[in-house]
PDB file of N, CA, C and O in Angstrom:
ATOM      1  N   MET A   1     -28.484 -57.715  -6.518  1.00  0.00           N
ATOM      2  CA  MET A   1     -27.424 -57.357  -5.573  1.00  0.00           C
ATOM      3  C   MET A   1     -28.068 -56.954  -4.251  1.00  0.00           C
ATOM      4  O   MET A   1     -29.117 -56.311  -4.233  1.00  0.00           O
ATOM      5  N   PHE A   2     -27.437 -57.333  -3.157  1.00  0.00           N
ATOM      6  CA  PHE A   2     -28.008 -57.136  -1.825  1.00  0.00           C
ATOM      7  C   PHE A   2     -27.335 -56.020  -1.048  1.00  0.00           C
ATOM      8  O   PHE A   2     -27.170 -56.137   0.167  1.00  0.00           O
ATOM      9  N   GLY A   3     -26.952 -54.967  -1.696  1.00  0.00           N
ATOM     10  CA  GLY A   3     -26.284 -53.863  -1.017  1.00  0.00           C
ATOM     11  C   GLY A   3     -25.076 -53.415  -1.806  1.00  0.00           C
ATOM     12  O   GLY A   3     -24.532 -54.147  -2.633  1.00  0.00           O
ATOM     13  N   GLU A   4     -24.685 -52.226  -1.534  1.00  0.00           N
ATOM     14  CA  GLU A   4     -23.549 -51.636  -2.230  1.00  0.00           C
ATOM     15  C   GLU A   4     -22.232 -52.196  -1.676  1.00  0.00           C
ATOM     16  O   GLU A   4     -22.099 -52.403  -0.470  1.00  0.00           O
ATOM     17  N   LEU A   5     -21.274 -52.437  -2.555  1.00  0.00           N
ATOM     18  CA  LEU A   5     -19.969 -52.919  -2.107  1.00  0.00           C
ATOM     19  C   LEU A   5     -19.178 -51.779  -1.479  1.00  0.00           C
ATOM     20  O   LEU A   5     -19.182 -50.655  -1.981  1.00  0.00           O
ATOM     21  N   SER A   6     -18.504 -52.079  -0.381  1.00  0.00           N
ATOM     22  CA  SER A   6     -17.634 -51.084   0.246  1.00  0.00           C
ATOM     23  C   SER A   6     -16.370 -50.917  -0.596  1.00  0.00           C
ATOM     24  O   SER A   6     -16.072 -51.748  -1.455  1.00  0.00           O
ATOM     25  N   ASP A   7     -15.645 -49.856  -0.347  1.00  0.00           N
ATOM     26  CA  ASP A   7     -14.385 -49.629  -1.062  1.00  0.00           C
ATOM     27  C   ASP A   7     -13.406 -50.771  -0.808  1.00  0.00           C
ATOM     28  O   ASP A   7     -12.688 -51.180  -1.721  1.00  0.00           O
ATOM     29  N   ARG A   8     -13.365 -51.286   0.404  1.00  0.00           N
ATOM     30  CA  ARG A   8     -12.443 -52.373   0.738  1.00  0.00           C
ATOM     31  C   ARG A   8     -12.861 -53.669   0.039  1.00  0.00           C
ATOM     32  O   ARG A   8     -12.010 -54.422  -0.434  1.00  0.00           O
ATOM     33  N   GLU A   9     -14.166 -53.927  -0.027  1.00  0.00           N
ATOM     34  CA  GLU A   9     -14.647 -55.105  -0.759  1.00  0.00           C
ATOM     35  C   GLU A   9     -14.272 -55.011  -2.232  1.00  0.00           C
ATOM     36  O   GLU A   9     -13.846 -55.995  -2.838  1.00  0.00           O
ATOM     37  N   LYS A  10     -14.433 -53.819  -2.803  1.00  0.00           N
ATOM     38  CA  LYS A  10     -14.063 -53.621  -4.206  1.00  0.00           C
ATOM     39  C   LYS A  10     -12.571 -53.833  -4.412  1.00  0.00           C
ATOM     40  O   LYS A  10     -12.164 -54.465  -5.387  1.00  0.00           O
ATOM     41  N   ALA A  11     -11.753 -53.312  -3.506  1.00  0.00           N
ATOM     42  CA  ALA A  11     -10.304 -53.468  -3.633  1.00  0.00           C
ATOM     43  C   ALA A  11      -9.912 -54.943  -3.557  1.00  0.00           C
ATOM     44  O   ALA A  11      -9.099 -55.413  -4.353  1.00  0.00           O
ATOM     45  N   CYS A  12     -10.481 -55.660  -2.614  1.00  0.00           N
ATOM     46  CA  CYS A  12     -10.171 -57.089  -2.474  1.00  0.00           C
ATOM     47  C   CYS A  12     -10.594 -57.856  -3.715  1.00  0.00           C
ATOM     48  O   CYS A  12      -9.847 -58.708  -4.195  1.00  0.00           O
ATOM     49  N   LEU A  13     -11.781 -57.568  -4.245  1.00  0.00           N
ATOM     50  CA  LEU A  13     -12.246 -58.249  -5.457  1.00  0.00           C
ATOM     51  C   LEU A  13     -11.396 -57.882  -6.662  1.00  0.00           C
ATOM     52  O   LEU A  13     -11.124 -58.727  -7.514  1.00  0.00           O
ATOM     53  N   SER A  14     -10.980 -56.641  -6.736  1.00  0.00           N
ATOM     54  CA  SER A  14     -10.159 -56.198  -7.861  1.00  0.00           C
ATOM     55  C   SER A  14      -8.847 -56.965  -7.920  1.00  0.00           C
ATOM     56  O   SER A  14      -8.434 -57.410  -8.991  1.00  0.00           O
ATOM     57  N   TRP A  15      -8.193 -57.123  -6.782  1.00  0.00           N
ATOM     58  CA  TRP A  15      -6.946 -57.887  -6.744  1.00  0.00           C
ATOM     59  C   TRP A  15      -7.208 -59.372  -6.968  1.00  0.00           C
ATOM     60  O   TRP A  15      -6.395 -60.063  -7.582  1.00  0.00           O
ATOM     61  N   THR A  16      -8.338 -59.863  -6.474  1.00  0.00           N
ATOM     62  CA  THR A  16      -8.722 -61.254  -6.716  1.00  0.00           C
ATOM     63  C   THR A  16      -8.912 -61.497  -8.207  1.00  0.00           C
ATOM     64  O   THR A  16      -8.496 -62.529  -8.734  1.00  0.00           O
ATOM     65  N   ALA A  17      -9.543 -60.545  -8.881  1.00  0.00           N
ATOM     66  CA  ALA A  17      -9.751 -60.656 -10.329  1.00  0.00           C
ATOM     67  C   ALA A  17      -8.434 -60.680 -11.088  1.00  0.00           C
ATOM     68  O   ALA A  17      -8.373 -61.176 -12.213  1.00  0.00           O
ATOM     69  N   SER A  18      -7.382 -60.149 -10.479  1.00  0.00           N
ATOM     70  CA  SER A  18      -6.055 -60.149 -11.100  1.00  0.00           C
ATOM     71  C   SER A  18      -5.271 -61.420 -10.755  1.00  0.00           C
ATOM     72  O   SER A  18      -4.107 -61.566 -11.127  1.00  0.00           O
ATOM     73  N   GLY A  19      -5.929 -62.333 -10.040  1.00  0.00           N
ATOM     74  CA  GLY A  19      -5.304 -63.614  -9.750  1.00  0.00           C
ATOM     75  C   GLY A  19      -4.545 -63.692  -8.439  1.00  0.00           C
ATOM     76  O   GLY A  19      -3.830 -64.665  -8.199  1.00  0.00           O
ATOM     77  N   LYS A  20      -4.685 -62.693  -7.590  1.00  0.00           N
ATOM     78  CA  LYS A  20      -3.972 -62.691  -6.309  1.00  0.00           C
ATOM     79  C   LYS A  20      -4.696 -63.552  -5.281  1.00  0.00           C
ATOM     80  O   LYS A  20      -5.926 -63.603  -5.260  1.00  0.00           O
ATOM     81  N   SER A  21      -3.941 -64.218  -4.445  1.00  0.00           N
ATOM     82  CA  SER A  21      -4.502 -64.992  -3.341  1.00  0.00           C
ATOM     83  C   SER A  21      -4.895 -64.037  -2.214  1.00  0.00           C
ATOM     84  O   SER A  21      -4.530 -62.862  -2.223  1.00  0.00           O
ATOM     85  N   SER A  22      -5.644 -64.561  -1.250  1.00  0.00           N
ATOM     86  CA  SER A  22      -6.021 -63.726  -0.105  1.00  0.00           C
ATOM     87  C   SER A  22      -4.788 -63.234   0.635  1.00  0.00           C
ATOM     88  O   SER A  22      -4.748 -62.090   1.090  1.00  0.00           O
ATOM     89  N   TRP A  23      -3.780 -64.093   0.757  1.00  0.00           N
ATOM     90  CA  TRP A  23      -2.546 -63.689   1.428  1.00  0.00           C
ATOM     91  C   TRP A  23      -1.877 -62.532   0.683  1.00  0.00           C
ATOM     92  O   TRP A  23      -1.439 -61.559   1.296  1.00  0.00           O
ATOM     93  N   GLU A  24      -1.803 -62.651  -0.657  1.00  0.00           N
ATOM     94  CA  GLU A  24      -1.174 -61.592  -1.451  1.00  0.00           C
ATOM     95  C   GLU A  24      -1.967 -60.291  -1.361  1.00  0.00           C
ATOM     96  O   GLU A  24      -1.384 -59.214  -1.234  1.00  0.00           O
ATOM     97  N   VAL A  25      -3.284 -60.387  -1.427  1.00  0.00           N
ATOM     98  CA  VAL A  25      -4.127 -59.188  -1.317  1.00  0.00           C
ATOM     99  C   VAL A  25      -3.914 -58.523   0.034  1.00  0.00           C
ATOM    100  O   VAL A  25      -3.838 -57.298   0.128  1.00  0.00           O
ATOM    101  N   GLY A  26      -3.818 -59.335   1.073  1.00  0.00           N
ATOM    102  CA  GLY A  26      -3.554 -58.786   2.406  1.00  0.00           C
ATOM    103  C   GLY A  26      -2.255 -58.020   2.458  1.00  0.00           C
ATOM    104  O   GLY A  26      -2.190 -56.937   3.038  1.00  0.00           O
ATOM    105  N   ARG A  27      -1.214 -58.578   1.851  1.00  0.00           N
ATOM    106  CA  ARG A  27       0.078 -57.880   1.811  1.00  0.00           C
ATOM    107  C   ARG A  27      -0.030 -56.561   1.045  1.00  0.00           C
ATOM    108  O   ARG A  27       0.501 -55.537   1.476  1.00  0.00           O
ATOM    109  N   ILE A  28      -0.714 -56.598  -0.080  1.00  0.00           N
ATOM    110  CA  ILE A  28      -0.862 -55.397  -0.916  1.00  0.00           C
ATOM    111  C   ILE A  28      -1.619 -54.303  -0.175  1.00  0.00           C
ATOM    112  O   ILE A  28      -1.228 -53.137  -0.208  1.00  0.00           O
ATOM    113  N   LEU A  29      -2.708 -54.685   0.497  1.00  0.00           N
ATOM    114  CA  LEU A  29      -3.570 -53.704   1.168  1.00  0.00           C
ATOM    115  C   LEU A  29      -3.192 -53.457   2.628  1.00  0.00           C
ATOM    116  O   LEU A  29      -3.829 -52.657   3.313  1.00  0.00           O
ATOM    117  N   SER A  30      -2.160 -54.143   3.095  1.00  0.00           N
ATOM    118  CA  SER A  30      -1.707 -54.013   4.489  1.00  0.00           C
ATOM    119  C   SER A  30      -2.797 -54.379   5.486  1.00  0.00           C
ATOM    120  O   SER A  30      -3.011 -53.685   6.480  1.00  0.00           O
ATOM    121  N   ILE A  31      -3.485 -55.489   5.200  1.00  0.00           N
ATOM    122  CA  ILE A  31      -4.478 -56.044   6.107  1.00  0.00           C
ATOM    123  C   ILE A  31      -4.207 -57.539   6.226  1.00  0.00           C
ATOM    124  O   ILE A  31      -3.439 -58.091   5.440  1.00  0.00           O
ATOM    125  N   SER A  32      -4.824 -58.194   7.193  1.00  0.00           N
ATOM    126  CA  SER A  32      -4.572 -59.623   7.380  1.00  0.00           C
ATOM    127  C   SER A  32      -5.310 -60.443   6.311  1.00  0.00           C
ATOM    128  O   SER A  32      -6.276 -59.986   5.701  1.00  0.00           O
ATOM    129  N   GLU A  33      -4.821 -61.656   6.112  1.00  0.00           N
ATOM    130  CA  GLU A  33      -5.471 -62.580   5.186  1.00  0.00           C
ATOM    131  C   GLU A  33      -6.912 -62.839   5.621  1.00  0.00           C
ATOM    132  O   GLU A  33      -7.810 -62.907   4.783  1.00  0.00           O
ATOM    133  N   ASN A  34      -7.135 -62.984   6.924  1.00  0.00           N
ATOM    134  CA  ASN A  34      -8.498 -63.202   7.436  1.00  0.00           C
ATOM    135  C   ASN A  34      -9.414 -62.032   7.122  1.00  0.00           C
ATOM    136  O   ASN A  34     -10.597 -62.229   6.842  1.00  0.00           O
ATOM    137  N   THR A  35      -8.886 -60.824   7.164  1.00  0.00           N
ATOM    138  CA  THR A  35      -9.691 -59.648   6.840  1.00  0.00           C
ATOM    139  C   THR A  35     -10.046 -59.636   5.363  1.00  0.00           C
ATOM    140  O   THR A  35     -11.159 -59.260   4.996  1.00  0.00           O
ATOM    141  N   VAL A  36      -9.115 -60.042   4.516  1.00  0.00           N
ATOM    142  CA  VAL A  36      -9.396 -60.147   3.077  1.00  0.00           C
ATOM    143  C   VAL A  36     -10.531 -61.144   2.851  1.00  0.00           C
ATOM    144  O   VAL A  36     -11.481 -60.855   2.122  1.00  0.00           O
ATOM    145  N   VAL A  37     -10.431 -62.310   3.475  1.00  0.00           N
ATOM    146  CA  VAL A  37     -11.464 -63.335   3.331  1.00  0.00           C
ATOM    147  C   VAL A  37     -12.820 -62.794   3.802  1.00  0.00           C
ATOM    148  O   VAL A  37     -13.842 -63.053   3.167  1.00  0.00           O
ATOM    149  N   PHE A  38     -12.834 -62.051   4.900  1.00  0.00           N
ATOM    150  CA  PHE A  38     -14.053 -61.436   5.417  1.00  0.00           C
ATOM    151  C   PHE A  38     -14.689 -60.526   4.365  1.00  0.00           C
ATOM    152  O   PHE A  38     -15.889 -60.613   4.103  1.00  0.00           O
ATOM    153  N   HIS A  39     -13.875 -59.649   3.763  1.00  0.00           N
ATOM    154  CA  HIS A  39     -14.406 -58.707   2.768  1.00  0.00           C
ATOM    155  C   HIS A  39     -14.874 -59.431   1.509  1.00  0.00           C
ATOM    156  O   HIS A  39     -15.896 -59.065   0.929  1.00  0.00           O
ATOM    157  N   ILE A  40     -14.146 -60.439   1.089  1.00  0.00           N
ATOM    158  CA  ILE A  40     -14.547 -61.181  -0.109  1.00  0.00           C
ATOM    159  C   ILE A  40     -15.853 -61.939   0.149  1.00  0.00           C
ATOM    160  O   ILE A  40     -16.724 -61.975  -0.720  1.00  0.00           O
ATOM    161  N   LYS A  41     -15.996 -62.538   1.317  1.00  0.00           N
ATOM    162  CA  LYS A  41     -17.237 -63.243   1.645  1.00  0.00           C
ATOM    163  C   LYS A  41     -18.423 -62.281   1.693  1.00  0.00           C
ATOM    164  O   LYS A  41     -19.516 -62.620   1.238  1.00  0.00           O
ATOM    165  N   ASN A  42     -18.215 -61.094   2.238  1.00  0.00           N
ATOM    166  CA  ASN A  42     -19.288 -60.088   2.236  1.00  0.00           C
ATOM    167  C   ASN A  42     -19.671 -59.708   0.812  1.00  0.00           C
ATOM    168  O   ASN A  42     -20.854 -59.594   0.491  1.00  0.00           O
ATOM    169  N   ALA A  43     -18.671 -59.513  -0.040  1.00  0.00           N
ATOM    170  CA  ALA A  43     -18.932 -59.169  -1.443  1.00  0.00           C
ATOM    171  C   ALA A  43     -19.655 -60.318  -2.144  1.00  0.00           C
ATOM    172  O   ALA A  43     -20.575 -60.080  -2.927  1.00  0.00           O
ATOM    173  N   MET A  44     -19.252 -61.553  -1.873  1.00  0.00           N
ATOM    174  CA  MET A  44     -19.923 -62.717  -2.466  1.00  0.00           C
ATOM    175  C   MET A  44     -21.397 -62.737  -2.086  1.00  0.00           C
ATOM    176  O   MET A  44     -22.262 -62.971  -2.930  1.00  0.00           O
ATOM    177  N   ARG A  45     -21.675 -62.490  -0.811  1.00  0.00           N
ATOM    178  CA  ARG A  45     -23.066 -62.464  -0.342  1.00  0.00           C
ATOM    179  C   ARG A  45     -23.856 -61.366  -1.038  1.00  0.00           C
ATOM    180  O   ARG A  45     -24.967 -61.603  -1.514  1.00  0.00           O
ATOM    181  N   LYS A  46     -23.289 -60.172  -1.098  1.00  0.00           N
ATOM    182  CA  LYS A  46     -23.970 -59.033  -1.720  1.00  0.00           C
ATOM    183  C   LYS A  46     -24.223 -59.246  -3.209  1.00  0.00           C
ATOM    184  O   LYS A  46     -25.231 -58.784  -3.745  1.00  0.00           O
ATOM    185  N   LEU A  47     -23.308 -59.946  -3.873  1.00  0.00           N
ATOM    186  CA  LEU A  47     -23.426 -60.176  -5.314  1.00  0.00           C
ATOM    187  C   LEU A  47     -24.166 -61.473  -5.642  1.00  0.00           C
ATOM    188  O   LEU A  47     -24.447 -61.747  -6.808  1.00  0.00           O
ATOM    189  N   GLY A  48     -24.480 -62.265  -4.626  1.00  0.00           N
ATOM    190  CA  GLY A  48     -25.155 -63.534  -4.854  1.00  0.00           C
ATOM    191  C   GLY A  48     -24.264 -64.528  -5.584  1.00  0.00           C
ATOM    192  O   GLY A  48     -24.739 -65.305  -6.413  1.00  0.00           O
ATOM    193  N   ALA A  49     -22.979 -64.501  -5.277  1.00  0.00           N
ATOM    194  CA  ALA A  49     -22.002 -65.353  -5.952  1.00  0.00           C
ATOM    195  C   ALA A  49     -21.629 -66.543  -5.066  1.00  0.00           C
ATOM    196  O   ALA A  49     -21.531 -66.409  -3.846  1.00  0.00           O
ATOM    197  N   ALA A  50     -21.424 -67.696  -5.683  1.00  0.00           N
ATOM    198  CA  ALA A  50     -21.101 -68.917  -4.952  1.00  0.00           C
ATOM    199  C   ALA A  50     -19.626 -69.018  -4.583  1.00  0.00           C
ATOM    200  O   ALA A  50     -19.261 -69.769  -3.679  1.00  0.00           O
ATOM    201  N   ASN A  51     -18.772 -68.259  -5.286  1.00  0.00           N
ATOM    202  CA  ASN A  51     -17.340 -68.305  -4.974  1.00  0.00           C
ATOM    203  C   ASN A  51     -16.693 -66.975  -5.325  1.00  0.00           C
ATOM    204  O   ASN A  51     -17.320 -66.109  -5.935  1.00  0.00           O
ATOM    205  N   ARG A  52     -15.434 -66.822  -4.935  1.00  0.00           N
ATOM    206  CA  ARG A  52     -14.721 -65.549  -5.115  1.00  0.00           C
ATOM    207  C   ARG A  52     -14.515 -65.194  -6.583  1.00  0.00           C
ATOM    208  O   ARG A  52     -14.568 -64.023  -6.959  1.00  0.00           O
ATOM    209  N   THR A  53     -14.282 -66.199  -7.402  1.00  0.00           N
ATOM    210  CA  THR A  53     -14.074 -65.940  -8.828  1.00  0.00           C
ATOM    211  C   THR A  53     -15.346 -65.407  -9.465  1.00  0.00           C
ATOM    212  O   THR A  53     -15.312 -64.430 -10.213  1.00  0.00           O
ATOM    213  N   LEU A  54     -16.460 -66.046  -9.170  1.00  0.00           N
ATOM    214  CA  LEU A  54     -17.735 -65.583  -9.702  1.00  0.00           C
ATOM    215  C   LEU A  54     -18.068 -64.182  -9.196  1.00  0.00           C
ATOM    216  O   LEU A  54     -18.608 -63.364  -9.940  1.00  0.00           O
ATOM    217  N   ALA A  55     -17.751 -63.907  -7.940  1.00  0.00           N
ATOM    218  CA  ALA A  55     -17.987 -62.564  -7.395  1.00  0.00           C
ATOM    219  C   ALA A  55     -17.182 -61.520  -8.161  1.00  0.00           C
ATOM    220  O   ALA A  55     -17.695 -60.450  -8.486  1.00  0.00           O
ATOM    221  N   ALA A  56     -15.922 -61.834  -8.449  1.00  0.00           N
ATOM    222  CA  ALA A  56     -15.082 -60.895  -9.201  1.00  0.00           C
ATOM    223  C   ALA A  56     -15.630 -60.685 -10.602  1.00  0.00           C
ATOM    224  O   ALA A  56     -15.676 -59.554 -11.085  1.00  0.00           O
ATOM    225  N   VAL A  57     -16.050 -61.769 -11.266  1.00  0.00           N
ATOM    226  CA  VAL A  57     -16.610 -61.660 -12.617  1.00  0.00           C
ATOM    227  C   VAL A  57     -17.883 -60.820 -12.603  1.00  0.00           C
ATOM    228  O   VAL A  57     -18.053 -59.942 -13.449  1.00  0.00           O
ATOM    229  N   LYS A  58     -18.775 -61.081 -11.653  1.00  0.00           N
ATOM    230  CA  LYS A  58     -20.011 -60.295 -11.561  1.00  0.00           C
ATOM    231  C   LYS A  58     -19.717 -58.817 -11.323  1.00  0.00           C
ATOM    232  O   LYS A  58     -20.344 -57.948 -11.929  1.00  0.00           O
ATOM    233  N   ALA A  59     -18.764 -58.537 -10.441  1.00  0.00           N
ATOM    234  CA  ALA A  59     -18.424 -57.135 -10.150  1.00  0.00           C
ATOM    235  C   ALA A  59     -17.870 -56.441 -11.393  1.00  0.00           C
ATOM    236  O   ALA A  59     -18.164 -55.270 -11.635  1.00  0.00           O
ATOM    237  N   ILE A  60     -17.073 -57.156 -12.174  1.00  0.00           N
ATOM    238  CA  ILE A  60     -16.551 -56.584 -13.421  1.00  0.00           C
ATOM    239  C   ILE A  60     -17.691 -56.343 -14.401  1.00  0.00           C
ATOM    240  O   ILE A  60     -17.783 -55.271 -14.999  1.00  0.00           O
ATOM    241  N   GLU A  61     -18.558 -57.336 -14.566  1.00  0.00           N
ATOM    242  CA  GLU A  61     -19.690 -57.205 -15.494  1.00  0.00           C
ATOM    243  C   GLU A  61     -20.618 -56.064 -15.113  1.00  0.00           C
ATOM    244  O   GLU A  61     -21.194 -55.418 -15.988  1.00  0.00           O
ATOM    245  N   LEU A  62     -20.769 -55.813 -13.834  1.00  0.00           N
ATOM    246  CA  LEU A  62     -21.623 -54.719 -13.361  1.00  0.00           C
ATOM    247  C   LEU A  62     -20.913 -53.365 -13.397  1.00  0.00           C
ATOM    248  O   LEU A  62     -21.517 -52.334 -13.100  1.00  0.00           O
ATOM    249  N   GLY A  63     -19.634 -53.373 -13.760  1.00  0.00           N
ATOM    250  CA  GLY A  63     -18.871 -52.134 -13.817  1.00  0.00           C
ATOM    251  C   GLY A  63     -18.458 -51.601 -12.456  1.00  0.00           C
ATOM    252  O   GLY A  63     -18.132 -50.422 -12.318  1.00  0.00           O
ATOM    253  N   LEU A  64     -18.471 -52.472 -11.446  1.00  0.00           N
ATOM    254  CA  LEU A  64     -18.122 -52.039 -10.093  1.00  0.00           C
ATOM    255  C   LEU A  64     -16.614 -52.009  -9.861  1.00  0.00           C
ATOM    256  O   LEU A  64     -16.120 -51.215  -9.061  1.00  0.00           O
ATOM    257  N   ILE A  65     -15.890 -52.869 -10.559  1.00  0.00           N
ATOM    258  CA  ILE A  65     -14.424 -52.943 -10.412  1.00  0.00           C
ATOM    259  C   ILE A  65     -13.779 -53.181 -11.757  1.00  0.00           C
ATOM    260  O   ILE A  65     -14.436 -53.544 -12.734  1.00  0.00           O
ATOM    261  N   GLN A  66     -12.478 -52.968 -11.783  1.00  0.00           N
ATOM    262  CA  GLN A  66     -11.621 -53.400 -12.878  1.00  0.00           C
ATOM    263  C   GLN A  66     -10.505 -54.200 -12.239  1.00  0.00           C
ATOM    264  O   GLN A  66     -10.091 -53.894 -11.121  1.00  0.00           O
ATOM    265  N   PRO A  67     -10.005 -55.229 -12.930  1.00  0.00           N
ATOM    266  CA  PRO A  67      -8.877 -55.965 -12.351  1.00  0.00           C
ATOM    267  C   PRO A  67      -7.728 -55.019 -12.049  1.00  0.00           C
ATOM    268  O   PRO A  67      -7.421 -54.138 -12.852  1.00  0.00           O
ATOM    269  N   ALA A  68      -7.095 -55.193 -10.902  1.00  0.00           N
ATOM    270  CA  ALA A  68      -5.962 -54.348 -10.516  1.00  0.00           C
ATOM    271  C   ALA A  68      -4.799 -54.612 -11.459  1.00  0.00           C
ATOM    272  O   ALA A  68      -4.612 -55.731 -11.937  1.00  0.00           O
ATOM    273  N   ALA A  69      -4.033 -53.584 -11.716  1.00  0.00           N
ATOM    274  CA  ALA A  69      -2.901 -53.705 -12.638  1.00  0.00           C
ATOM    275  C   ALA A  69      -1.595 -53.699 -11.870  1.00  0.00           C
ATOM    276  O   ALA A  69      -1.525 -53.247 -10.727  1.00  0.00           O
ATOM    277  N   GLY A  70      -0.578 -54.204 -12.511  1.00  0.00           N
ATOM    278  CA  GLY A  70       0.751 -54.154 -11.904  1.00  0.00           C
ATOM    279  C   GLY A  70       0.984 -55.302 -10.949  1.00  0.00           C
ATOM    280  O   GLY A  70       0.117 -56.149 -10.735  1.00  0.00           O
ATOM    281  N   ASN A  71       2.165 -55.310 -10.386  1.00  0.00           N
ATOM    282  CA  ASN A  71       2.548 -56.355  -9.444  1.00  0.00           C
ATOM    283  C   ASN A  71       3.291 -55.720  -8.285  1.00  0.00           C
ATOM    284  O   ASN A  71       4.521 -55.735  -8.256  1.00  0.00           O
ATOM    285  N   PRO A  72       2.553 -55.156  -7.318  1.00  0.00           N
ATOM    286  CA  PRO A  72       3.213 -54.477  -6.201  1.00  0.00           C
ATOM    287  C   PRO A  72       3.996 -55.414  -5.288  1.00  0.00           C
ATOM    288  O   PRO A  72       4.777 -54.959  -4.453  1.00  0.00           O
ATOM    289  N   LEU A  73       3.789 -56.717  -5.442  1.00  0.00           N
ATOM    290  CA  LEU A  73       4.503 -57.662  -4.593  1.00  0.00           C
ATOM    291  C   LEU A  73       5.875 -58.016  -5.132  1.00  0.00           C
ATOM    292  O   LEU A  73       6.667 -58.645  -4.430  1.00  0.00           O
ATOM    293  N   SER A  74       6.168 -57.634  -6.345  1.00  0.00           N
ATOM    294  CA  SER A  74       7.412 -58.075  -6.974  1.00  0.00           C
ATOM    295  C   SER A  74       8.649 -57.652  -6.204  1.00  0.00           C
ATOM    296  O   SER A  74       9.687 -58.305  -6.312  1.00  0.00           O
ATOM    297  N   ARG A  75       8.570 -56.598  -5.446  1.00  0.00           N
ATOM    298  CA  ARG A  75       9.739 -56.138  -4.672  1.00  0.00           C
ATOM    299  C   ARG A  75       9.690 -56.564  -3.219  1.00  0.00           C
ATOM    300  O   ARG A  75      10.713 -56.561  -2.535  1.00  0.00           O
ATOM    301  N   SER A  76       8.491 -56.935  -2.734  1.00  0.00           N
ATOM    302  CA  SER A  76       8.390 -57.181  -1.299  1.00  0.00           C
ATOM    303  C   SER A  76       8.256 -58.648  -0.914  1.00  0.00           C
ATOM    304  O   SER A  76       8.493 -59.004   0.240  1.00  0.00           O
ATOM    305  N   VAL A  77       7.885 -59.498  -1.850  1.00  0.00           N
ATOM    306  CA  VAL A  77       7.654 -60.889  -1.501  1.00  0.00           C
ATOM    307  C   VAL A  77       8.489 -61.791  -2.392  1.00  0.00           C
ATOM    308  O   VAL A  77       8.127 -62.057  -3.538  1.00  0.00           O
ATOM    309  N   GLY A  78       9.601 -62.257  -1.861  1.00  0.00           N
ATOM    310  CA  GLY A  78      10.403 -63.247  -2.549  1.00  0.00           C
ATOM    311  C   GLY A  78      11.084 -62.794  -3.819  1.00  0.00           C
ATOM    312  O   GLY A  78      11.553 -63.634  -4.587  1.00  0.00           O
ATOM    313  N   ALA A  79      11.158 -61.517  -4.068  1.00  0.00           N
ATOM    314  CA  ALA A  79      11.801 -61.036  -5.278  1.00  0.00           C
ATOM    315  C   ALA A  79      13.285 -60.803  -5.019  1.00  0.00           C
ATOM    316  O   ALA A  79      13.687 -60.352  -3.946  1.00  0.00           O
ATOM    317  N   ASP A  80      14.069 -61.116  -6.010  1.00  0.00           N
ATOM    318  CA  ASP A  80      15.517 -60.874  -5.891  1.00  0.00           C
ATOM    319  C   ASP A  80      15.818 -59.429  -6.265  1.00  0.00           C
ATOM    320  O   ASP A  80      15.300 -58.915  -7.256  1.00  0.00           O
ATOM    321  N   SER A  81      16.643 -58.790  -5.478  1.00  0.00           N
ATOM    322  CA  SER A  81      17.067 -57.421  -5.799  1.00  0.00           C
ATOM    323  C   SER A  81      18.279 -57.491  -6.699  1.00  0.00           C
ATOM    324  O   SER A  81      19.228 -58.229  -6.432  1.00  0.00           O
ATOM    325  N   LYS A  82      18.240 -56.727  -7.753  1.00  0.00           N
ATOM    326  CA  LYS A  82      19.371 -56.720  -8.695  1.00  0.00           C
ATOM    327  C   LYS A  82      19.944 -55.338  -8.831  1.00  0.00           C
ATOM    328  O   LYS A  82      20.901 -55.137  -9.579  1.00  0.00           O
TER     329      LYS A  82
END
């Protein structure tokens, strides 16, 4: 590993590990999609990973993150109110 992951990098990877797209992660964390991509690319570099999925897997294996739980987008993105 080439440096410690920042809290924001960990958060982005955690949501990525839960299957969220960069756009969805941006909505969840209230940051832009480009900022999410920036943090994920930094984490990929630090972890020596070739892609975002591998970076998330490595971070989980190293005990740096856990996949995020829940679905905070269910009420804010395209969800029907009942």
